[in-house]
VEXBANU-952073 format. One record per residue: residue number from 1; residue in three letters; x negated, y negated, z of N, C-alpha, C in turn. Coordinates in pm, whole numbers, plus 50000, padded with zeros to 5 digits. Example, Ala and Ser with C-alpha at 12.3 -4.5 7.8 and 13.67 -1.06 7.14 Angstrom:
> 1 | ala | 48681 | 50569 | 50780 | 48770 | 50450 | 50780 | 48680 | 50330 | 50780
> 2 | ser | 48715 | 50225 | 50708 | 48633 | 50106 | 50714 | 48710 | 49997 | 50787
END
This chain:
> 1 | unk | 49920 | 50120 | 50000 | 50000 | 50000 | 50000 | 49916 | 49874 | 50000
> 2 | unk | 49789 | 49888 | 49995 | 49700 | 49772 | 50003 | 49723 | 49672 | 49892
> 3 | unk | 49755 | 49720 | 49771 | 49772 | 49629 | 49660 | 49917 | 49597 | 49628
> 4 | unk | 50011 | 49658 | 49699 | 50151 | 49636 | 49670 | 50193 | 49493 | 49700
> 5 | unk | 50288 | 49446 | 49621 | 50357 | 49322 | 49649 | 50506 | 49355 | 49654
> 6 | unk | 50590 | 49256 | 49678 | 50734 | 49280 | 49690 | 50810 | 49179 | 49606
> 7 | unk | 50920 | 49224 | 49547 | 51001 | 49136 | 49464 | 51058 | 49022 | 49549
> 8 | unk | 51082 | 48909 | 49486 | 51122 | 48787 | 49555 | 51254 | 48802 | 49628
> 9 | unk | 51357 | 48852 | 49562 | 51490 | 48851 | 49620 | 51523 | 48976 | 49702
> 10 | unk | 51499 | 49093 | 49650 | 51541 | 49216 | 49718 | 51431 | 49284 | 49797
> 11 | unk | 51307 | 49234 | 49787 | 51192 | 49288 | 49860 | 51169 | 49436 | 49827
> 12 | unk | 51177 | 49469 | 49699 | 51147 | 49602 | 49650 | 50996 | 49611 | 49627
> 13 | unk | 50937 | 49720 | 49671 | 50791 | 49734 | 49662 | 50747 | 49745 | 49516
> 14 | unk | 50651 | 49664 | 49478 | 50594 | 49662 | 49343 | 50450 | 49712 | 49355
> 15 | unk | 50429 | 49837 | 49319 | 50296 | 49899 | 49333 | 50201 | 49847 | 49225
> 16 | unk | 50077 | 49832 | 49262 | 49972 | 49795 | 49168 | 49936 | 49916 | 49083
> 17 | unk | 49905 | 49894 | 48957 | 49867 | 50003 | 48867 | 49754 | 50084 | 48927
> 18 | unk | 49772 | 50216 | 48931 | 49670 | 50307 | 48983 | 49674 | 50327 | 49133
> 19 | unk | 49763 | 50259 | 49199 | 49771 | 50265 | 49345 | 49860 | 50382 | 49390
> 20 | unk | 49841 | 50426 | 49511 | 49926 | 50525 | 49577 | 49930 | 50659 | 49505
> 21 | unk | 49815 | 50706 | 49461 | 49806 | 50835 | 49396 | 49866 | 50943 | 49485
> 22 | unk | 49957 | 51020 | 49431 | 50021 | 51128 | 49506 | 50142 | 51086 | 49586
> 23 | unk | 50166 | 50954 | 49602 | 50282 | 50910 | 49680 | 50371 | 50812 | 49603
> 24 | unk | 50330 | 50777 | 49480 | 50409 | 50679 | 49404 | 50551 | 50730 | 49379
> 25 | unk | 50569 | 50860 | 49365 | 50703 | 50915 | 49344 | 50793 | 50890 | 49464
> 26 | unk | 50738 | 50908 | 49584 | 50815 | 50882 | 49706 | 50852 | 50734 | 49717
> 27 | unk | 50757 | 50647 | 49686 | 50782 | 50503 | 49692 | 50886 | 50463 | 49589
> 28 | unk | 50874 | 50517 | 49468 | 50972 | 50487 | 49362 | 51110 | 50536 | 49402
> 29 | unk | 51119 | 50656 | 49458 | 51249 | 50707 | 49502 | 51310 | 50620 | 49611
> 30 | unk | 51229 | 50572 | 49704 | 51280 | 50483 | 49808 | 51324 | 50350 | 49748
> 31 | unk | 51245 | 50297 | 49653 | 51286 | 50173 | 49586 | 51423 | 50188 | 49522
> 32 | unk | 51442 | 50298 | 49448 | 51566 | 50318 | 49374 | 51679 | 50368 | 49464
> 33 | unk | 51651 | 50467 | 49548 | 51755 | 50532 | 49626 | 51794 | 50459 | 49753
> 34 | unk | 51710 | 50371 | 49800 | 51743 | 50295 | 49921 | 51760 | 50147 | 49888
> 35 | unk | 51652 | 50083 | 49847 | 51655 | 49937 | 49830 | 51750 | 49892 | 49719
> 36 | unk | 51734 | 49947 | 49600 | 51818 | 49904 | 49488 | 51962 | 49947 | 49508
> 37 | unk | 51983 | 50071 | 49551 | 52119 | 50119 | 49573 | 52190 | 50038 | 49682
> 38 | unk | 52119 | 50006 | 49788 | 52179 | 49927 | 49895 | 52223 | 49789 | 49846
> 39 | unk | 52145 | 49728 | 49759 | 52180 | 49594 | 49710 | 52297 | 49597 | 49612
> 40 | unk | 52320 | 49712 | 49547 | 52429 | 49721 | 49449 | 52559 | 49767 | 49514
> 41 | unk | 52552 | 49867 | 49601 | 52675 | 49924 | 49659 | 52668 | 49938 | 49810
> 42 | unk | 52565 | 49889 | 49874 | 52543 | 49912 | 50016 | 52636 | 49838 | 50109
> 43 | unk | 52654 | 49897 | 50226 | 52738 | 49844 | 50332 | 52651 | 49828 | 50455
> 44 | unk | 52642 | 49707 | 50506 | 52560 | 49682 | 50624 | 52642 | 49614 | 50733
> 45 | unk | 52619 | 49653 | 50856 | 52688 | 49589 | 50969 | 52595 | 49486 | 51030
> 46 | unk | 52648 | 49367 | 51048 | 52576 | 49257 | 51110 | 52652 | 49221 | 51237
> 47 | unk | 52586 | 49232 | 51352 | 52651 | 49210 | 51481 | 52604 | 49081 | 51547
> 48 | unk | 52702 | 48995 | 51583 | 52670 | 48886 | 51674 | 52650 | 48951 | 51810
> 49 | unk | 52537 | 48926 | 51872 | 52509 | 48984 | 52004 | 52531 | 48882 | 52115
> 50 | unk | 52569 | 48760 | 52076 | 52604 | 48656 | 52173 | 52692 | 48555 | 52101
> 51 | unk | 52749 | 48464 | 52178 | 52839 | 48362 | 52123 | 52757 | 48244 | 52071
> 52 | unk | 52677 | 48272 | 51967 | 52588 | 48171 | 51909 | 52568 | 48203 | 51761
> 53 | unk | 52509 | 48110 | 51686 | 52479 | 48135 | 51545 | 52386 | 48255 | 51532
> 54 | unk | 52392 | 48320 | 51416 | 52314 | 48441 | 51392 | 52240 | 48427 | 51259
> 55 | unk | 52113 | 48459 | 51258 | 52032 | 48459 | 51136 | 51992 | 48601 | 51103
> 56 | unk | 52013 | 48641 | 50977 | 51964 | 48771 | 50932 | 51856 | 48745 | 50827
> 57 | unk | 51762 | 48838 | 50818 | 51652 | 48819 | 50724 | 51626 | 48948 | 50650
> 58 | unk | 51548 | 48935 | 50545 | 51504 | 49049 | 50466 | 51352 | 49043 | 50461
> 59 | unk | 51288 | 49155 | 50489 | 51142 | 49158 | 50500 | 51080 | 49240 | 50388
> 60 | unk | 50949 | 49228 | 50374 | 50874 | 49303 | 50273 | 50872 | 49451 | 50310
> 61 | unk | 50977 | 49520 | 50274 | 50990 | 49663 | 50301 | 51101 | 49717 | 50211
> 62 | unk | 51082 | 49838 | 50160 | 51189 | 49897 | 50081 | 51281 | 49983 | 50169
> 63 | unk | 51263 | 49979 | 50302 | 51352 | 50048 | 50395 | 51488 | 49977 | 50399
> 64 | unk | 51588 | 50048 | 50445 | 51723 | 49993 | 50456 | 51724 | 49868 | 50545
> 65 | unk | 51792 | 49762 | 50498 | 51805 | 49636 | 50572 | 51944 | 49579 | 50547
> 66 | unk | 52015 | 49541 | 50651 | 52151 | 49489 | 50635 | 52155 | 49369 | 50542
> 67 | unk | 52057 | 49281 | 50547 | 52057 | 49160 | 50464 | 52046 | 49190 | 50316
> 68 | unk | 52009 | 49314 | 50280 | 52000 | 49353 | 50140 | 52133 | 49410 | 50090
> 69 | unk | 52221 | 49451 | 50179 | 52345 | 49518 | 50142 | 52440 | 49425 | 50065
> 70 | unk | 52521 | 49482 | 49979 | 52623 | 49405 | 49907 | 52733 | 49361 | 50003
> 71 | unk | 52780 | 49452 | 50086 | 52890 | 49423 | 50178 | 52833 | 49404 | 50318
> 72 | unk | 52869 | 49292 | 50380 | 52829 | 49265 | 50517 | 52953 | 49272 | 50605
> 73 | unk | 52959 | 49373 | 50689 | 53066 | 49387 | 50788 | 53019 | 49313 | 50913
> 74 | unk | 53077 | 49195 | 50937 | 53030 | 49109 | 51045 | 53118 | 49130 | 51167
> 75 | unk | 53056 | 49171 | 51277 | 53127 | 49199 | 51402 | 53064 | 49120 | 51516
> 76 | unk | 53132 | 49123 | 51630 | 53076 | 49059 | 51750 | 53075 | 49163 | 51861
> 77 | unk | 52967 | 49239 | 51866 | 52955 | 49353 | 51957 | 52961 | 49311 | 52104
> 78 | unk | 52922 | 49190 | 52135 | 52917 | 49143 | 52274 | 53055 | 49111 | 52330
> 79 | unk | 53149 | 49072 | 52240 | 53282 | 49025 | 52281 | 53333 | 48924 | 52181
> 80 | unk | 53408 | 48825 | 52228 | 53476 | 48729 | 52141 | 53396 | 48603 | 52116
> 81 | unk | 53394 | 48559 | 51990 | 53339 | 48428 | 51958 | 53437 | 48322 | 52010
> 82 | unk | 53384 | 48209 | 52055 | 53470 | 48104 | 52110 | 53481 | 47983 | 52018
> 83 | unk | 53406 | 47983 | 51909 | 53408 | 47873 | 51813 | 53358 | 47927 | 51679
> 84 | unk | 53374 | 47849 | 51573 | 53317 | 47888 | 51444 | 53166 | 47896 | 51459
> 85 | unk | 53109 | 48008 | 51416 | 52965 | 48029 | 51426 | 52906 | 48048 | 51287
> 86 | unk | 52778 | 48013 | 51272 | 52709 | 48030 | 51144 | 52650 | 48170 | 51134
> 87 | unk | 52658 | 48226 | 51016 | 52582 | 48345 | 50979 | 52484 | 48297 | 50874
> 88 | unk | 52358 | 48284 | 50912 | 52255 | 48231 | 50823 | 52191 | 48348 | 50749
> 89 | unk | 52205 | 48347 | 50616 | 52154 | 48454 | 50531 | 52025 | 48409 | 50462
> 90 | unk | 51948 | 48502 | 50409 | 51823 | 48464 | 50342 | 51846 | 48368 | 50224
> 91 | unk | 51751 | 48279 | 50203 | 51757 | 48184 | 50092 | 51697 | 48251 | 49968
> 92 | unk | 51777 | 48339 | 49908 | 51739 | 48413 | 49788 | 51855 | 48405 | 49691
> 93 | unk | 51846 | 48468 | 49577 | 51958 | 48477 | 49485 | 52022 | 48614 | 49506
> 94 | unk | 52144 | 48615 | 49561 | 52208 | 48741 | 49598 | 52356 | 48721 | 49619
> 95 | unk | 52435 | 48820 | 49581 | 52577 | 48815 | 49612 | 52607 | 48900 | 49735
> 96 | unk | 52708 | 48857 | 49809 | 52755 | 48927 | 49928 | 52907 | 48931 | 49927
> 97 | unk | 52961 | 49040 | 49976 | 53102 | 49046 | 50013 | 53100 | 49047 | 50165
> 98 | unk | 53154 | 48942 | 50225 | 53147 | 48926 | 50370 | 53284 | 48953 | 50431
> 99 | unk | 53286 | 49045 | 50528 | 53408 | 49078 | 50601 | 53394 | 49022 | 50742
> 100 | unk | 53479 | 48927 | 50779 | 53474 | 48869 | 50913 | 53558 | 48956 | 51006
> 101 | unk | 53493 | 49053 | 51068 | 53559 | 49142 | 51163 | 53517 | 49113 | 51307
> 102 | unk | 53485 | 48985 | 51334 | 53451 | 48945 | 51470 | 53579 | 48938 | 51553
> 103 | unk | 53564 | 48936 | 51684 | 53679 | 48920 | 51771 | 53683 | 48777 | 51823
> 104 | unk | 53799 | 48735 | 51867 | 53817 | 48600 | 51920 | 53892 | 48508 | 51826
> 105 | unk | 53923 | 48556 | 51704 | 54002 | 48475 | 51610 | 53927 | 48359 | 51549
> 106 | unk | 53795 | 48360 | 51553 | 53716 | 48249 | 51501 | 53666 | 48275 | 51359
> 107 | unk | 53647 | 48168 | 51285 | 53585 | 48175 | 51153 | 53434 | 48187 | 51168
> 108 | unk | 53369 | 48229 | 51060 | 53223 | 48223 | 51052 | 53188 | 48145 | 50926
> 109 | unk | 53081 | 48070 | 50930 | 53033 | 47997 | 50814 | 52906 | 48065 | 50765
> 110 | unk | 52912 | 48119 | 50643 | 52798 | 48188 | 50584 | 52719 | 48084 | 50506
> 111 | unk | 52591 | 48069 | 50541 | 52508 | 47965 | 50480 | 52362 | 48006 | 50482
> 112 | unk | 52279 | 47931 | 50413 | 52135 | 47948 | 50424 | 52083 | 47850 | 50529
> 113 | unk | 51957 | 47861 | 50564 | 51903 | 47776 | 50671 | 51909 | 47627 | 50639
> 114 | unk | 51892 | 47589 | 50513 | 51891 | 47447 | 50479 | 52004 | 47409 | 50384
> 115 | unk | 52084 | 47506 | 50343 | 52187 | 47478 | 50244 | 52327 | 47469 | 50303
> 116 | unk | 52422 | 47456 | 50212 | 52562 | 47450 | 50251 | 52619 | 47591 | 50252
> 117 | unk | 52739 | 47605 | 50309 | 52796 | 47737 | 50323 | 52945 | 47741 | 50297
> 118 | unk | 53000 | 47861 | 50316 | 53142 | 47888 | 50297 | 53196 | 47945 | 50427
> 119 | unk | 53311 | 47894 | 50471 | 53374 | 47942 | 50593 | 53468 | 48057 | 50560
> 120 | unk | 53452 | 48167 | 50633 | 53535 | 48286 | 50616 | 53621 | 48300 | 50742
> 121 | unk | 53754 | 48287 | 50729 | 53842 | 48297 | 50846 | 53837 | 48437 | 50910
> 122 | unk | 53874 | 48443 | 51035 | 53879 | 48570 | 51107 | 53971 | 48669 | 51036
> 123 | unk | 53923 | 48791 | 51020 | 54002 | 48896 | 50957 | 54006 | 48892 | 50806
> 124 | unk | 53936 | 48799 | 50744 | 53937 | 48783 | 50599 | 53806 | 48828 | 50537
> 125 | unk | 53810 | 48843 | 50405 | 53693 | 48882 | 50326 | 53667 | 48775 | 50221
> 126 | unk | 53540 | 48757 | 50183 | 53505 | 48660 | 50079 | 53392 | 48716 | 49994
> 127 | unk | 53402 | 48692 | 49864 | 53296 | 48731 | 49770 | 53211 | 48605 | 49748
> 128 | unk | 53087 | 48609 | 49795 | 53000 | 48491 | 49796 | 52874 | 48515 | 49717
> 129 | unk | 52809 | 48405 | 49679 | 52682 | 48413 | 49607 | 52585 | 48312 | 49667
> 130 | unk | 52465 | 48357 | 49697 | 52357 | 48268 | 49740 | 52280 | 48231 | 49614
> 131 | unk | 52280 | 48103 | 49579 | 52218 | 48060 | 49454 | 52070 | 48022 | 49468
> 132 | unk | 52012 | 48056 | 49582 | 51873 | 48021 | 49608 | 51862 | 47898 | 49696
> 133 | unk | 51973 | 47829 | 49717 | 51979 | 47712 | 49805 | 52103 | 47716 | 49893
> 134 | unk | 52219 | 47730 | 49830 | 52347 | 47724 | 49899 | 52424 | 47855 | 49885
> 135 | unk | 52522 | 47873 | 49971 | 52617 | 47982 | 49957 | 52743 | 47924 | 49894
> 136 | unk | 52788 | 47986 | 49784 | 52905 | 47938 | 49712 | 53004 | 48054 | 49695
> 137 | unk | 53130 | 48019 | 49669 | 53230 | 48122 | 49641 | 53210 | 48173 | 49500
> 138 | unk | 53227 | 48303 | 49481 | 53212 | 48362 | 49348 | 53325 | 48319 | 49255
> 139 | unk | 53443 | 48296 | 49309 | 53558 | 48261 | 49226 | 53610 | 48125 | 49269
> 140 | unk | 53612 | 48031 | 49177 | 53671 | 47901 | 49209 | 53779 | 47863 | 49109
> 141 | unk | 53818 | 47957 | 49022 | 53925 | 47932 | 48927 | 54002 | 48061 | 48908
> 142 | unk | 54129 | 48054 | 48938 | 54217 | 48169 | 48918 | 54332 | 48122 | 48830
> 143 | unk | 54352 | 48188 | 48719 | 54460 | 48154 | 48627 | 54577 | 48247 | 48653
> 144 | unk | 54683 | 48191 | 48710 | 54805 | 48269 | 48731 | 54904 | 48220 | 48626
> 145 | unk | 54929 | 48304 | 48531 | 55019 | 48269 | 48423 | 55124 | 48379 | 48409
> 146 | unk | 55215 | 48378 | 48503 | 55320 | 48479 | 48503 | 55301 | 48577 | 48616
> 147 | unk | 55403 | 48653 | 48642 | 55399 | 48751 | 48749 | 55469 | 48699 | 48871
> 148 | unk | 55437 | 48757 | 48986 | 55504 | 48718 | 49110 | 55403 | 48722 | 49224
> 149 | unk | 55425 | 48634 | 49322 | 55349 | 48633 | 49446 | 55452 | 48645 | 49558
> 150 | unk | 55437 | 48749 | 49638 | 55533 | 48777 | 49745 | 55677 | 48772 | 49695
> 151 | unk | 55700 | 48825 | 49576 | 55836 | 48833 | 49522 | 55884 | 48709 | 49452
> 152 | unk | 55806 | 48600 | 49455 | 55845 | 48475 | 49390 | 55780 | 48469 | 49254
> 153 | unk | 55861 | 48455 | 49149 | 55810 | 48448 | 49014 | 55728 | 48321 | 48996
> 154 | unk | 55614 | 48334 | 48928 | 55530 | 48219 | 48898 | 55497 | 48219 | 48749
> 155 | unk | 55456 | 48106 | 48700 | 55419 | 48094 | 48559 | 55492 | 47978 | 48494
> 156 | unk | 55469 | 47960 | 48367 | 55519 | 47844 | 48293 | 55671 | 47835 | 48293
> 157 | unk | 55742 | 47947 | 48299 | 55887 | 47945 | 48287 | 55958 | 47952 | 48422
> 158 | unk | 55883 | 47945 | 48532 | 55947 | 47962 | 48662 | 55970 | 47828 | 48729
> 159 | unk | 56064 | 47829 | 48824 | 56095 | 47707 | 48900 | 55981 | 47668 | 48992
> 160 | unk | 55893 | 47760 | 49025 | 55784 | 47730 | 49118 | 55660 | 47677 | 49049
> 161 | unk | 55668 | 47649 | 48917 | 55552 | 47602 | 48843 | 55507 | 47467 | 48891
END
């Protein structure tokens, strides 16, 4: 591992040519089967351990890390949050599906250390993207052109237009 480096966003091990003779297969399998798979379909639990903001990070390792997972199940293992708390995620380019499963009925604001964020209400889920600076919502335009919401017809020909 002396010559290895790690990718910027997902921290996948990048072996130097000729390095790790006899073990490159194991490293490659871990890169693909753990690190890459976790970032595409992985589920990670992030626990508030106190009633305060929480920072998660991703380190130079291809081992499993919650901050690399696609889905973040956010809980408060200690008890109930008493106010909206920040979940500070790494300042990389990455998408997250965040589930606010904390107790206490409080929202969490998902943000980077220096950027802006998105507030996720208690019991709700949000599909978010870290653009390398800020956390933004993946969807900001929904075209509803017909159909029904809770049994009420919507669209160009409806009274609720």
